[in-house]
C-alpha positions in Angstrom: -36.1 36.4 -64.8 -39.3 35.0 -63.6 -39.6 34.6 -59.8 -40.5 30.9 -60.2 -37.3 30.3 -62.2 -35.2 32.2 -59.7 -36.6 30.2 -56.8 -35.9 27.0 -58.6 -32.3 28.0 -59.3 -31.8 29.0 -55.6 -33.3 25.7 -54.5 -30.9 23.7 -56.8 -27.9 25.7 -55.5 -28.9 25.2 -51.9 -29.3 21.5 -52.5 -25.8 21.3 -54.0 -24.3 23.3 -51.1 -26.0 21.0 -48.6 -24.7 18.0 -50.5 -21.2 19.4 -50.5 -21.4 20.2 -46.8 -22.6 16.6 -46.1 -19.8 15.2 -48.2 -17.3 17.4 -46.4 -18.7 16.3 -43.0 -18.4 12.6 -44.0 -14.9 13.1 -45.1 -13.9 15.0 -42.0 -15.6 12.3 -39.8 -13.8 9.6 -41.7 -10.5 11.5 -41.4 -11.0 12.0 -37.7 -11.8 8.3 -37.2 -8.8 7.3 -39.2 -6.6 9.7 -37.2 -8.0 8.4 -33.9 -7.4 4.9 -35.0 -3.9 5.6 -36.2 -3.1 7.4 -33.0 -4.5 4.6 -30.9 -2.4 2.1 -32.9 0.7 4.3 -32.5 0.1 4.6 -28.7 -0.5 0.9 -28.4 2.7 0.2 -30.3 4.6 2.7 -28.2 3.3 1.2 -25.0 4.2 -2.3 -26.1 7.7 -1.1 -26.9 8.0 0.7 -23.6 6.7 -2.3 -21.7 9.7 -4.4 -22.7 12.3 -2.5 -20.6 9.7 -1.9 -17.9 9.1 -5.6 -17.6 12.8 -6.3 -17.6 13.5 -3.7 -14.8 10.5 -5.1 -12.8 11.8 -8.7 -13.1 15.4 -7.7 -12.1 14.2 -5.7 -9.1 12.1 -8.6 -7.9 14.9 -11.0 -8.3 17.3 -8.6 -6.5 15.1 -8.4 -3.4 14.1 -12.0 -3.4 17.8 -13.0 -3.7 18.5 -10.8 -0.6 15.7 -12.5 1.4 16.8 -16.0 0.2 20.3 -15.2 1.5 19.1 -13.7 4.8 17.2 -16.9 5.4 20.5 -18.7 5.9 20.4 -17.1 9.4 17.3 -19.2 10.2 19.5 -22.3 10.5 21.5 -20.5 13.2 18.4 -19.4 15.1 16.8 -22.8 15.0 19.6 -24.0 17.3 21.0 -22.1 20.2 21.2 -18.5 18.8 24.5 -16.7 19.3 24.8 -13.2 20.8 25.2 -11.9 17.3 24.4 -13.5 14.0 26.9 -11.3 12.3 29.8 -12.4 14.4 32.3 -15.1 13.5 32.4 -17.4 10.5 28.6 -17.4 10.1 28.5 -13.6 9.7 31.5 -13.8 7.3 29.6 -16.2 5.1 26.4 -14.2 5.1 28.1 -10.9 4.4 30.3 -12.4 1.6 27.1 -13.3 -0.3 25.3 -10.0 0.3 27.9 -7.3 0.0 27.5 -7.2 -3.8 23.8 -6.4 -3.4 23.7 -4.3 -0.2 25.4 -1.2 1.2 25.2 -2.7 4.7 23.4 -5.2 6.9 22.3 -4.4 10.5 21.3 -6.8 13.1 18.5 -5.3 15.3 17.4 -6.5 18.7 13.6 -6.7 18.5 13.0 -6.2 22.2 14.4 -2.6 22.3 15.2 -1.9 18.6 18.8 -1.3 19.3 21.5 -2.3 16.7 23.5 -5.4 17.8 26.1 -5.3 15.1 26.5 -4.4 11.5 28.6 -5.1 8.4 29.1 -2.5 5.7 30.9 -1.7 2.5 33.4 0.8 4.0 37.2 1.0 4.0 38.9 -1.6 6.3 38.0 -1.3 9.9 39.9 0.8 12.4 39.9 0.4 16.2 37.3 3.1 16.8 34.7 1.3 14.6 33.1 -0.6 17.4 30.4 -2.9 16.2 31.8 -2.9 12.6 32.9 -6.5 12.1 34.8 -6.2 8.8 38.2 -7.7 9.0 41.2 -5.3 8.8 42.3 -6.8 5.4 39.4 -6.3 3.0 40.5 -6.4 -0.6 37.0 -7.3 -1.8 36.0 -3.7 -0.9 37.9 -2.5 -4.0 35.6 -4.5 -6.2 32.3 -3.1 -4.7 30.5 -0.6 -6.9 30.7 3.0 -5.7 26.9 3.2 -5.2 27.2 0.3 -2.7 29.8 2.2 -0.5 28.2 2.8 2.8 27.9 5.8 5.2 27.3 3.4 8.1 30.8 3.4 9.5 30.2 3.3 13.2 27.8 1.9 15.7 26.4 5.5 16.1 25.6 5.6 12.4 23.8 2.2 12.7 21.9 3.5 15.8 20.7 6.6 14.0 19.4 4.5 11.0 17.5 2.2 13.3 16.0 5.1 15.2 15.0 6.7 11.9 13.2 3.5 10.8 12.0 2.3 14.3 8.3 2.5 13.6 8.6 0.5 10.4 10.8 -2.0 12.1 8.3 -2.4 15.0 5.5 -3.1 12.5 7.7 -5.6 10.6 8.6 -7.4 13.8 5.0 -7.6 14.9 3.9 -9.0 11.5 6.8 -11.5 11.5 7.1 -11.4 7.7 9.9 -10.0 5.5 9.2 -6.5 4.3 10.7 -3.7 2.2 10.6 -0.1 3.4 10.0 3.1 1.7 12.8 5.7 1.6 14.7 6.0 4.9 17.7 8.4 5.5 21.2 7.5 6.6 22.1 10.8 8.3 25.7 11.8 8.8 27.9 14.9 9.0 30.0 15.2 5.9 33.2 17.1 5.4 33.3 20.4 7.2 30.4 19.4 9.4 27.9 19.8 6.6 24.9 17.3 6.7 25.3 14.4 4.3 22.1 12.5 4.1 21.7 9.4 1.9 18.4 8.0 0.9 18.1 4.2 1.2 15.5 1.4 1.3 15.6 -1.4 3.9 14.8 -5.1 3.4 14.1 -6.7 6.8 13.8 -10.3 7.8 12.3 -11.0 11.2 14.0 -14.0 13.0 11.7 -15.8 15.4 12.3 -17.1 18.9 9.7 -19.3 20.5 8.1 -17.9 23.7 5.4 -18.6 26.1 4.2 -21.8 27.7 2.7 -24.8 26.0 3.6 -27.2 23.2 6.3 -26.1 20.9 4.0 -26.3 17.9 1.2 -24.2 19.5 3.0 -21.6 21.7 3.2 -18.1 20.3 6.3 -17.2 18.3 7.8 -13.8 18.9 10.4 -12.0 16.8 13.8 -12.2 18.5 15.8 -10.0 16.1 15.7 -8.6 12.6 18.3 -8.7 9.9 18.1 -5.5 8.0 19.7 -5.0 4.6 20.4 -1.4 3.5 20.3 -0.5 -0.2 21.1 2.9 -1.5 18.5 4.6 -3.8 21.5 5.6 -6.0 22.3 1.8 -6.5 18.7 1.1 -7.5 18.8 3.9 -10.0 22.2 3.0 -11.5 21.6 -0.8 -11.6 18.0 -1.1 -12.6 16.4 2.2 -13.9 19.2 3.9 -15.9 20.2 0.8 -18.0 16.6 0.4 -19.1 16.2 4.1 -20.1 17.1 6.0 -23.2 18.0 9.7 -22.6 15.6 12.0 -24.4 13.3 9.1 -25.3 12.1 7.3 -22.1 12.9 7.0 -18.5 11.8 5.1 -15.4 10.6 6.1 -11.9 10.0 3.8 -8.9 7.2 4.7 -6.5 6.2 2.9 -3.3 2.8 1.6 -2.5 1.7 5.0 -1.0 2.7 7.0 -4.0 6.1 8.3 -2.7 9.0 8.5 -5.1 11.7 6.0 -4.3 14.1 6.2 -7.2 14.5 7.9 -10.5 14.5 11.5 -9.3 17.9 11.6 -7.6 18.5 12.0 -3.8 16.9 15.5 -3.5 13.5 14.2 -4.5 13.6 10.7 -2.9 10.7 10.1 -0.5 8.5 12.9 -1.8 4.8 12.1 -2.4 3.6 12.3 -5.9 1.4 15.3 -5.0 4.5 17.2 -3.8 6.0 16.7 -7.3 3.0 18.3 -9.1 3.6 21.4 -11.3 7.3 21.8 -10.7 8.2 18.2 -11.7 5.1 16.5 -13.0 1.9 17.6 -14.7 -1.3 17.1 -12.7 -2.7 14.5 -15.0 0.4 12.3 -14.7 0.5 12.7 -10.9 -3.1 11.6 -10.8 -2.3 8.6 -13.0 0.5 7.5 -10.7 -1.7 8.0 -7.6 -4.5 5.9 -9.2 -2.0 3.2 -10.2 -0.7 2.6 -6.7 -4.4 2.5 -5.6 -5.1 -0.2 -8.2 -7.4 1.7 -10.4 -5.8 2.2 -13.8 -8.3 0.8 -16.3 -10.0 4.0 -17.2 -7.1 6.4 -16.6 -5.4 8.3 -19.4 -2.0 7.1 -20.3 -1.0 10.1 -22.5 -0.2 13.3 -20.6 0.6 16.8 -21.8 2.8 19.0 -19.6 6.5 19.3 -18.7 8.2 16.4 -16.9 11.4 17.6 -15.1 12.5 14.9 -12.7 16.1 13.8 -12.3 17.5 13.1 -15.7 14.0 13.0 -17.3 12.8 16.0 -19.3 9.8 15.7 -21.6 7.1 18.1 -22.8 4.6 15.3 -23.1 4.6 11.6 -22.0 3.0 8.3 -22.6 3.0 6.1 -19.5 2.9 2.5 -18.6 3.3 0.9 -15.1 4.1 -2.4 -13.5 3.8 -3.5 -9.9 7.1 -4.7 -8.3 6.6 -7.4 -5.8 9.6 -6.7 -3.7 8.5 -8.6 -0.6 9.5 -12.3 -0.3 6.6 -14.2 -2.1 6.7 -16.9 0.6 5.6 -14.4 3.1 2.5 -13.3 1.2 -0.8 -14.0 2.9 
């Protein structure tokens, strides 16, 4: 075969090979684009479906805390007149507690001058003589109707004092601000059976009650917090009433973090109060932890929502996850600046 003919044949073959490579590249690019588009659509649909129970849980949590603050504000009417020694004593305390005991484990009245507990009410078995400060009447049939997760470990004045001491810095800041506030995780510490420590994670919802002080006109003189009414809600109650009902085992689950990235509910009592960074590797993949951290900081627009890596947290167990978040406005909206 002549060299010229051979070169011509090789050139034709190379042109065909190049054409086939180009066609394959176009098909691969089109397939990749189609896959990316389909995956984005699937993720969007999944996030939209996941947003439904998340939005429902968010709304229910907000209504729960706002309802607590609305009820606590009933005490304002007492403070506007001549305030009694204890807002939880007598018929006024009975009325307040009767409306709150289905939403709280306990309520503690705290003196804002020295942050000592004045009195408390709690969902415990009927009072016995040694329960000083516990104002539940001896006959308490309503207790039998209270959910197990609302049963309280605050059974004595000493228990109330330990709780107030545990949360004293947060209570001080709340009293200074003079606005309703919800805490992060606080611990009710007690000795269980056999003297073994039995610590229960809770969150607190505090309403500062004002008392006018200082000289001058009543409308201009400074207002100082006289006392705080502090509602106690067990983390277990938040999980059972708001997170678990909106979850599907093996498919999705919910976690509740505070504004500083600490786990509040969803991981069980052993993990409550841990920062998101303390959960990395053993319980959360790094990318998911970074996503949560950026969410509480307000910067989620450019953050990945799909995460590879094992999630082992409470009842949640996933090898990969697709995440959506919502901010829960737990504070009373009327106190927002």
